[in-house]
C-alpha positions in Angstrom: -80.1 -3.0 -38.7 -79.0 -6.0 -41.1 -80.9 -6.2 -44.5 -79.4 -9.5 -46.5 -79.2 -9.0 -50.1 -82.0 -11.9 -51.4 -79.6 -12.6 -55.1 -76.4 -14.1 -53.2 -77.1 -13.8 -49.6 -74.6 -11.4 -48.3 -75.7 -9.8 -45.2 -75.6 -6.2 -45.2 -75.0 -3.6 -41.9 -76.7 -0.6 -41.7 -75.5 2.3 -38.8 -78.7 4.0 -37.7 -77.1 6.9 -39.6 -78.1 4.8 -42.5 -81.3 3.7 -41.0 -82.6 7.5 -40.2 -81.2 8.9 -44.0 -83.0 6.5 -46.0 -86.3 6.0 -43.9 -86.2 10.2 -43.5 -85.9 9.6 -47.4 -89.2 7.4 -47.8 -91.0 9.9 -45.5 -90.3 11.7 -48.8 -91.0 9.2 -51.8 -94.5 8.3 -53.2 -95.8 5.4 -51.4 -95.3 2.6 -54.8 -91.6 3.9 -54.9 -88.2 2.3 -53.3 -84.8 3.4 -51.9 -82.1 1.5 -54.5 -79.3 -0.4 -53.1 -76.2 -2.1 -54.5 -75.6 -4.8 -53.1 -71.2 -5.0 -53.0 -71.2 -8.3 -53.7 -72.8 -9.4 -55.8 -73.5 -6.2 -57.7 -77.3 -6.3 -58.5 -79.8 -3.6 -57.6 -81.7 -4.4 -53.8 -84.8 -2.3 -53.0 -85.2 -0.9 -49.5 -89.6 -0.7 -48.7 -90.4 1.1 -46.1 -92.1 -2.7 -44.5 -88.3 -3.7 -44.8 -87.8 -0.7 -42.0 -91.0 -1.4 -40.3 -89.4 -5.0 -39.6 -86.3 -3.4 -37.3 -84.9 -6.7 -35.0 -82.7 -5.8 -32.7 -78.8 -6.6 -33.4 -77.6 -6.5 -30.2 -79.5 -7.9 -26.6 -79.9 -5.6 -23.7 -77.5 -6.7 -20.9 -80.0 -6.1 -18.3 -81.4 -9.5 -18.6 -80.4 -12.7 -17.6 -78.6 -15.1 -19.2 -82.5 -16.7 -18.9 -84.0 -14.3 -20.9 -80.8 -13.0 -22.8 -80.8 -17.3 -24.3 -84.9 -16.5 -25.2 -84.8 -13.1 -27.0 -80.8 -14.3 -29.1 -83.5 -17.3 -30.3 -86.1 -14.7 -31.0 -84.4 -12.8 -32.8 -83.0 -15.9 -34.9 -86.2 -16.6 -35.5 -87.6 -13.8 -37.9 -84.5 -13.7 -39.6 -84.9 -16.7 -40.3 -88.4 -16.4 -40.8 -87.6 -13.2 -42.3 -85.0 -14.8 -45.1 -86.7 -18.4 -45.5 -83.0 -19.6 -45.6 -79.8 -19.3 -43.1 -76.6 -16.9 -44.3 -73.6 -18.9 -44.1 -69.4 -17.6 -45.1 -67.4 -20.0 -45.5 -63.8 -20.6 -46.0 -61.2 -23.1 -47.3 -57.4 -24.2 -45.5 -55.2 -25.9 -46.0 -53.5 -29.5 -44.8 -50.1 -30.9 -45.6 -51.0 -34.7 -44.9 -48.2 -37.5 -44.0 -47.7 -39.1 -47.4 -43.6 -40.5 -48.6 -42.9 -39.6 -52.7 -40.1 -40.7 -53.5 -38.6 -42.0 -49.9 -39.5 -38.9 -48.3 -42.0 -38.1 -45.8 -44.0 -34.0 -47.0 -44.4 -33.6 -43.2 -44.0 -35.3 -40.2 -48.0 -36.0 -38.6 -51.2 -34.5 -40.5 -52.0 -31.9 -38.1 -56.1 -31.9 -38.1 -55.2 -29.2 -34.7 -57.0 -26.0 -37.1 -59.5 -28.2 -37.6 -60.3 -28.0 -34.0 -59.5 -24.5 -33.6 -62.2 -23.8 -35.5 -64.7 -26.5 -35.0 -64.7 -24.7 -31.4 -65.9 -21.1 -33.5 -68.7 -23.1 -35.2 -67.4 -24.4 -38.6 -68.4 -27.7 -39.9 -66.4 -29.2 -42.6 -68.8 -29.3 -46.0 -66.3 -30.7 -48.4 -62.8 -32.7 -48.7 -60.7 -32.0 -52.1 -56.8 -33.8 -52.2 -54.0 -32.4 -54.1 -52.2 -35.5 -55.5 -49.3 -35.1 -56.7 -48.7 -36.6 -60.8 -45.4 -38.1 -62.9 -45.5 -39.0 -66.7 -43.1 -41.0 -67.9 -40.8 -39.9 -70.4 -38.3 -41.4 -73.4 -35.4 -39.4 -74.0 -35.6 -36.6 -76.3 -36.6 -37.7 -80.1 -33.8 -35.3 -82.6 -36.4 -36.8 -85.1 -39.3 -34.9 -83.3 -37.7 -32.9 -81.2 -39.6 -33.6 -78.1 -39.8 -35.5 -75.3 -42.4 -38.3 -76.1 -44.7 -39.7 -73.4 -45.2 -43.3 -73.0 -46.6 -44.5 -69.7 -50.0 -42.5 -68.5 -49.4 -40.4 -64.8 -48.5 -42.5 -62.6 -49.4 -42.4 -59.3 -51.1 -39.6 -57.5 -49.8 -39.5 -54.4 -52.5 -37.3 -51.9 -49.9 -34.4 -50.9 -52.2 -32.5 -48.6 -56.3 -31.7 -48.2 -58.4 -28.4 -49.0 -61.1 -28.1 -46.5 -63.9 -26.6 -47.0 -65.9 -25.4 -44.6 -69.0 -23.0 -43.3 -70.1 -21.7 -40.3 -73.8 -20.1 -40.5 -74.0 -16.3 -39.4 -77.8 -16.0 -39.8 
């Protein structure tokens, strides 16, 4: 059974054994009480009420169904999960890809290779945003003996893009 933290949307998978233990504990408690579960991510307390367990949604589709029936059953399960949570749940990751930029006459890499993005796209990952990684230099004078430090005589020059961080997400529920 899957429980989604209402505070951070982390998906907590409970085994059948854990579900049975929770149901046994709930049966012994007064109706107005609930079990408490601490989210492993945000550390906030989640109330596990009896009605949550009565709305159990199957985690797998029986393999005896035809492909068309499997798709309908899967769509129904996803629809129920979305209705239950009201929002989709996403998993995020970042990857860095260097670009074919030139710095002081030298190429950083031979080509801008997006094949990792193509592979991730086939696995359901979408690009959310792109953050460039830049390199700049500040021009300084020679050390001034009276001040014992370098003097800046110009602002940072350039802003050569060295690579790109891609922030990706994929819907998990």
